[in-house]
Residue frames relative to the residue before (quaternion, step in Angstrom):
aa qw qx qy qz dx dy dz
M 1.0000 0.0000 0.0000 0.0000 0.00 0.00 0.00
I 0.2282 -0.7591 0.5983 0.1170 3.55 -0.83 1.04
L 0.0740 -0.7831 0.6173 0.0154 3.57 -0.91 0.98
V 0.0927 0.7938 -0.5959 0.0782 3.58 -0.80 1.00
S 0.4570 -0.6756 0.5060 0.2806 3.54 -1.21 0.53
T 0.5855 0.5681 -0.3645 0.4489 3.57 1.27 -0.22
D 0.5516 -0.6204 0.4467 0.3336 3.57 -1.29 0.30
E 0.7531 0.2330 -0.1483 0.5972 3.56 1.31 -0.21
I 0.2932 -0.7157 0.6003 0.2037 3.54 -1.29 0.35
E 0.4540 -0.7129 0.4626 0.2677 3.55 -0.55 1.18
G 0.8160 0.2250 -0.1950 0.4955 3.55 -0.90 0.98
E 0.7027 0.3934 -0.2530 0.5361 3.58 1.26 0.00
S 0.1879 -0.7597 0.6029 0.1554 3.56 -1.18 0.45
I 0.4235 -0.6998 0.5214 0.2431 3.52 -1.04 0.86
E 0.2910 -0.7761 0.5432 0.1338 3.53 -0.67 1.19
R 0.8042 -0.0245 0.0723 0.5894 3.57 0.99 -0.93
V 0.2618 -0.7178 0.6210 0.1749 3.56 -1.10 0.74
L 0.2347 -0.8138 0.5220 0.1007 3.57 -0.66 1.14
G 0.6397 -0.5457 0.3236 0.4338 3.59 1.14 -0.46
L 0.7290 -0.4359 0.3367 0.4065 3.48 -1.43 0.02
V 0.0229 -0.7588 0.6507 0.0149 3.54 -1.09 0.82
R 0.0285 -0.8066 0.5904 -0.0063 3.54 -1.12 0.61
G 0.0724 -0.7524 0.6508 0.0710 3.49 -1.36 0.32
N 0.0363 0.8105 -0.5842 0.0235 3.55 -1.02 0.67
T 0.0437 -0.7550 0.6516 0.0597 3.50 -1.38 0.22
V 0.2269 -0.7328 0.6225 0.1552 3.54 -1.19 0.57
R 0.0699 -0.8057 0.5882 -0.0028 3.54 -0.77 1.06
A 0.2397 -0.7577 0.5934 0.1279 3.53 -1.09 0.79
R 0.5337 -0.6069 0.4778 0.3443 3.52 -1.16 0.58
H 0.3393 -0.7171 0.5809 0.1823 3.52 -1.31 0.46
V 0.5801 -0.6203 0.3955 0.3497 3.59 -0.91 0.91
G 0.6528 0.5154 -0.3152 0.4569 3.60 0.92 -0.85
R 0.6522 0.4942 -0.3074 0.4858 3.57 1.00 -0.81
D 0.6317 0.5439 -0.3343 0.4397 3.58 1.01 -0.78
I 0.6331 0.5243 -0.3339 0.4613 3.59 0.99 -0.78
M 0.6752 0.4778 -0.2921 0.4801 3.58 0.89 -0.95
A 0.6429 0.5202 -0.3215 0.4612 3.59 0.98 -0.83
G 0.6340 0.5337 -0.3260 0.4549 3.58 1.01 -0.78
L 0.6501 0.5046 -0.3085 0.4771 3.56 1.01 -0.81
R 0.6564 0.4977 -0.3124 0.4731 3.59 0.97 -0.84
N 0.6145 0.5620 -0.3415 0.4358 3.56 1.07 -0.74
I 0.6310 0.5363 -0.3251 0.4567 3.57 1.09 -0.70
V 0.7815 0.3328 -0.1701 0.4995 3.59 0.84 -0.97
G 0.5055 -0.6573 0.4198 0.3691 3.59 1.22 -0.25
G 0.5831 0.5880 -0.4399 0.3474 3.53 -1.32 0.24
E 0.6991 -0.4607 0.3503 0.4199 3.52 -1.36 0.11
I 0.3118 -0.7106 0.5974 0.2023 3.55 -1.07 0.77
E 0.2398 -0.8450 0.4653 0.1089 3.53 0.25 1.38
E 0.5951 0.5780 -0.3665 0.4213 3.60 1.06 -0.68
Y 0.7018 0.4408 -0.2621 0.4945 3.58 0.94 -0.86
T 0.5805 0.5651 -0.3730 0.4523 3.59 1.10 -0.61
R 0.6687 0.4849 -0.2908 0.4828 3.60 0.92 -0.91
L 0.6363 0.5405 -0.3283 0.4417 3.59 0.93 -0.90
L 0.7103 0.4462 -0.2642 0.4760 3.60 0.83 -0.95
S 0.6137 0.5413 -0.3487 0.4569 3.60 1.06 -0.66
E 0.6535 0.4983 -0.3024 0.4829 3.58 0.97 -0.86
A 0.6406 0.5224 -0.3220 0.4615 3.59 1.00 -0.81
R 0.6428 0.5101 -0.3266 0.4690 3.62 0.96 -0.80
Q 0.6502 0.5148 -0.3197 0.4582 3.59 0.94 -0.87
T 0.6412 0.5178 -0.3212 0.4664 3.60 0.97 -0.81
A 0.6707 0.5000 -0.2980 0.4597 3.58 0.88 -0.96
V 0.6530 0.4995 -0.3155 0.4739 3.61 0.93 -0.85
G 0.6340 0.5369 -0.3273 0.4501 3.60 0.98 -0.79
R 0.6693 0.4911 -0.2949 0.4731 3.57 0.97 -0.83
M 0.6357 0.5113 -0.3277 0.4765 3.59 1.02 -0.78
T 0.6564 0.5191 -0.3052 0.4543 3.59 0.94 -0.90
Q 0.6350 0.5223 -0.3269 0.4660 3.60 0.99 -0.79
E 0.6458 0.5150 -0.3211 0.4632 3.58 0.96 -0.83
A 0.6617 0.5026 -0.3027 0.4668 3.58 0.97 -0.88
E 0.6440 0.5183 -0.3212 0.4620 3.60 0.95 -0.83
A 0.6407 0.5301 -0.3210 0.4532 3.59 1.01 -0.81
M 0.6669 0.4818 -0.2867 0.4908 3.59 1.19 -0.56
G 0.5476 -0.6261 0.3886 0.3964 3.59 1.28 -0.26
A 0.4143 0.7218 -0.4591 0.3108 3.60 1.23 0.31
N 0.1847 -0.7549 0.6087 0.1597 3.53 -1.27 0.40
A 0.7704 0.1598 -0.1450 0.5999 3.57 1.32 0.22
I 0.1696 -0.7346 0.6429 0.1351 3.52 -1.35 0.37
V 0.1292 -0.7963 0.5893 0.0434 3.56 -0.75 1.08
G 0.7948 0.3172 -0.2273 0.4648 3.55 -1.28 0.37
V 0.2169 0.8112 -0.5161 0.1692 3.59 1.09 0.69
R 0.0115 0.7898 -0.6104 0.0589 3.55 -0.91 1.03
F 0.2501 -0.7466 0.5997 0.1428 3.54 -1.21 0.64
M 0.0278 -0.7605 0.6483 0.0231 3.54 -1.20 0.67
T 0.0836 -0.7698 0.6281 0.0774 3.52 -1.22 0.46
S 0.0186 0.7912 -0.6109 0.0192 3.54 -1.14 0.62
A 0.4623 -0.6421 0.5333 0.2991 3.53 -1.22 0.57
I 0.2849 -0.7638 0.5606 0.1456 3.57 -0.80 1.03
M 0.7432 -0.1545 0.1537 0.6326 3.54 1.01 -0.97
G 0.7150 -0.4152 0.3049 0.4726 3.58 -1.19 0.09
G 0.8419 0.1673 -0.1380 0.4941 3.56 -0.66 1.08
A 0.7355 0.3380 -0.2368 0.5373 3.62 1.21 0.07
S 0.0583 -0.7997 0.5976 -0.0036 3.55 -0.98 0.91
E 0.3180 -0.7168 0.5879 0.1985 3.53 -1.23 0.58
I 0.1550 -0.7183 0.6695 0.1088 3.52 -1.16 0.77
L 0.0350 -0.7889 0.6130 -0.0254 3.57 -0.78 1.09
V 0.0303 -0.7617 0.6469 0.0175 3.55 -1.02 0.86
Y 0.0360 0.8043 -0.5908 0.0518 3.56 -0.99 0.83
G 0.0793 0.7768 -0.6215 0.0632 3.53 -1.29 0.42
T 0.5254 -0.6097 0.4898 0.3350 3.53 -1.35 -0.16
A 0.3243 -0.7431 0.5586 0.1752 3.56 -0.72 1.13
V 0.0089 0.8026 -0.5941 0.0535 3.55 -0.89 1.00
V 0.3089 -0.6734 0.6257 0.2441 3.50 -1.39 0.23
L 0.2847 -0.7587 0.5665 0.1498 3.53 -0.76 1.09
A 0.5377 -0.6311 0.4562 0.3233 3.56 -1.06 0.78
H 0.7837 0.0102 0.0188 0.6208 3.56 1.05 -0.77
K 0.1614 -0.7913 0.5855 0.0704 3.55 -0.59 1.14
S 0.0314 -0.8253 0.5636 -0.0175 3.58 -0.68 1.07
G 0.6988 0.5191 -0.3327 0.3627 3.51 -1.34 0.01
P 0.7498 -0.4385 0.2798 0.4089 3.55 -1.37 0.00
A 0.5801 0.5952 -0.3869 0.3995 3.62 1.19 -0.22
D 0.3965 0.7456 -0.4617 0.2714 3.63 1.28 -0.07
């Protein structure tokens, strides 16, 4: 599955547009992570616990979007975008969406 943020894929032509696909997940903070994050906030620097949490959430959302596209018969998703929103105190949603397409000729290592 090819995923791109552009509306076209260089060297490829879109044979069919299948429609919008999306994936999302809602993640809540963890008390242990909050304690470590609070300590990092005092001394400064990257809050690695939250970086990992959000990275895992993005991977989950992309996986769900990709599964939806595959079920539709797509071999690529164009126009991929990410959004995030606070759902409630301590919980956030990661949403990824794009347009599922069938490429006329799929090339490269993603085959």
